[in-house]
C-alpha positions in Angstrom: 0.0 0.0 0.0 1.6 3.3 -1.0 1.4 6.5 1.0 -1.3 8.0 -1.1 -3.7 5.1 -0.8 -2.9 4.8 2.9 -4.2 8.4 3.5 -7.5 7.5 1.9 -8.2 4.4 3.9 -9.3 3.8 7.5 -6.1 3.0 9.5 -5.9 1.1 12.8 -5.6 4.2 15.0 -8.6 5.9 13.4 -10.6 2.7 13.7 -9.8 2.4 17.4 -10.7 6.0 17.9 -14.1 5.5 16.2 -14.7 2.3 18.2 -14.0 4.1 21.6 -16.1 7.1 20.6 -19.1 5.4 19.1 -19.4 1.9 20.7 -21.5 2.9 23.7 -23.8 5.4 21.8 -24.3 2.7 19.1 -25.2 0.1 21.7 -27.7 2.4 23.3 -29.1 3.1 19.8 -29.3 -0.6 19.0 -31.1 -1.3 22.3 -33.8 1.0 21.2 -34.6 -1.5 18.5 -33.8 -4.9 20.0 -34.4 -4.2 23.7 -31.6 -6.6 24.6 -28.1 -5.4 25.7 -26.3 -8.5 24.6 -27.9 -8.5 21.2 -27.2 -4.8 20.8 -23.5 -5.2 21.7 -23.2 -8.2 19.2 -24.8 -6.1 16.5 -22.5 -3.2 17.1 -19.5 -5.4 17.2 -20.5 -7.0 13.9 -20.9 -3.5 12.3 -17.3 -2.6 13.5 -16.0 -5.9 12.1 -17.6 -5.1 8.8 -16.3 -1.6 8.9 -12.8 -2.9 9.4 -13.2 -5.5 6.6 -14.4 -2.8 4.2 -12.0 -0.1 5.3 -10.3 0.1 1.9 -13.6 0.7 0.1 -15.3 3.3 2.4 -15.5 6.7 0.8 -13.8 9.2 3.0 -16.1 12.0 1.8 -19.0 10.2 3.5 -19.8 10.5 7.2 -18.4 7.4 9.0 -20.7 8.2 12.0 -23.7 8.2 9.7 -22.5 5.0 8.1 -22.2 3.4 11.6 -25.6 4.4 12.7 -27.2 3.3 9.4 -25.4 0.0 9.6 -26.5 -0.6 13.2 -30.1 0.3 12.3 -30.1 -2.1 9.3 -28.7 -4.9 11.3 -31.2 -4.3 14.1 -34.0 -4.5 11.7 -32.6 -7.7 10.2 -32.2 -9.1 13.7 -35.8 -8.4 14.5 -37.0 -9.9 11.3 -34.8 -13.0 11.6 -35.9 -13.6 15.2 -39.5 -12.9 14.6 -39.8 -11.1 17.9 -41.8 -8.3 16.5 -43.7 -8.1 13.2 -45.9 -5.3 12.2 -46.8 -3.2 9.2 -44.3 -0.6 10.4 -41.4 -3.0 10.6 -42.3 -4.3 7.1 -42.2 -0.7 5.8 -38.9 -0.1 7.6 -37.4 -3.2 6.1 -38.6 -2.2 2.6 -37.1 1.2 3.0 -33.9 -0.3 4.3 -33.3 -1.7 0.8 -33.6 1.8 -0.7 -30.8 4.4 -0.7 -31.8 6.4 2.4 -29.6 9.2 3.8 -29.4 8.6 7.5 -27.7 11.9 8.0 -31.1 13.5 8.2 -31.9 11.7 11.4 -28.6 11.6 13.0 -27.5 14.9 11.7 -25.7 17.5 13.7 -28.9 19.6 14.3 -30.7 16.7 16.1 -27.5 15.9 18.0 -27.3 19.5 19.1 -30.9 19.6 20.2 -30.5 16.5 22.3 -27.2 17.8 23.8 -28.9 21.1 24.6 -31.8 19.3 26.3 -29.4 17.3 28.4 -27.5 20.4 29.4 -30.8 22.0 30.6 -31.1 19.3 33.2 -30.4 20.2 36.9 -26.8 19.2 37.7 -27.5 16.0 39.7 -30.2 14.8 37.3 -27.8 15.3 34.4 -25.1 13.5 36.2 -27.4 10.5 37.0 -28.8 10.5 33.5 -25.4 10.5 31.8 -24.0 7.7 34.1 -27.1 5.6 33.4 -27.4 6.1 29.7 -23.9 6.8 28.5 -21.8 4.9 31.0 -24.5 2.1 31.3 -24.3 2.1 35.1 -27.1 0.5 37.1 -28.9 2.6 39.7 -27.0 0.9 42.6 -23.7 1.6 41.0 -24.6 5.2 40.4 -25.7 5.5 44.1 -22.4 4.1 45.3 -20.4 6.3 43.0 -22.3 9.5 44.0 -22.7 8.6 47.6 -26.5 8.9 47.5 -29.4 6.4 48.1 -30.5 4.2 45.1 -34.0 5.7 45.6 -32.5 9.2 45.2 -30.9 8.0 41.9 -34.4 6.8 40.8 -36.0 10.1 41.6 -33.2 12.0 39.7 -33.6 9.7 36.7 -37.4 10.0 36.7 -37.1 13.8 36.8 -34.4 13.8 34.0 -36.6 11.7 31.8 -39.7 13.8 32.4 -37.7 17.0 31.5 -36.2 15.4 28.4 -39.5 14.2 27.2 -40.9 17.7 27.5 -37.8 19.4 26.0 -37.7 16.9 23.1 -41.4 16.4 22.4 -41.3 18.4 19.1 -38.2 16.5 18.0 -39.8 13.1 18.9 -42.9 14.0 16.8 -40.7 14.9 13.8 -38.8 11.7 14.1 -42.0 9.7 14.4 -43.4 11.4 11.3 -40.2 10.8 9.4 -40.3 7.1 10.3 -44.0 6.7 9.5 -43.9 9.0 6.5 -41.3 7.0 4.6 
């Protein structure tokens, strides 16, 4: 591999950085489809293996982040279909659309990411801390309570409050996402 082609491919260091940065958010995203942490992790690992295997063919002008989320979404839908855990008209529509060229950047774009981040930043400090430990660090309530030196019940209260605030802050965004999914 010459130096010019090396610059255009995904190298080991960039791959490791992508893995560290996106593994947990992708697992959380996958869990929204398959509702099972082990299956979600397996799906995300498969996507990263596939990314590594196709590293020489991935266009550098495309968003790798969008590619990862689209790939996880596709594999989740395939997982659901293959395991027959959930069948509905909406899933059939999703699977049909999955075969079409669909630009996932519209859903996982920077604008949506910014709105979610802004909503999280509006949370009271303790609520935000509990929420981030639970959702991004995947800690259980007892682990969070231990880490923060508070009662598990207090963690539960903070989490409930955080989710209530986020639902309210993101209700317009959730409606738009729902319409996008159902409108396709």
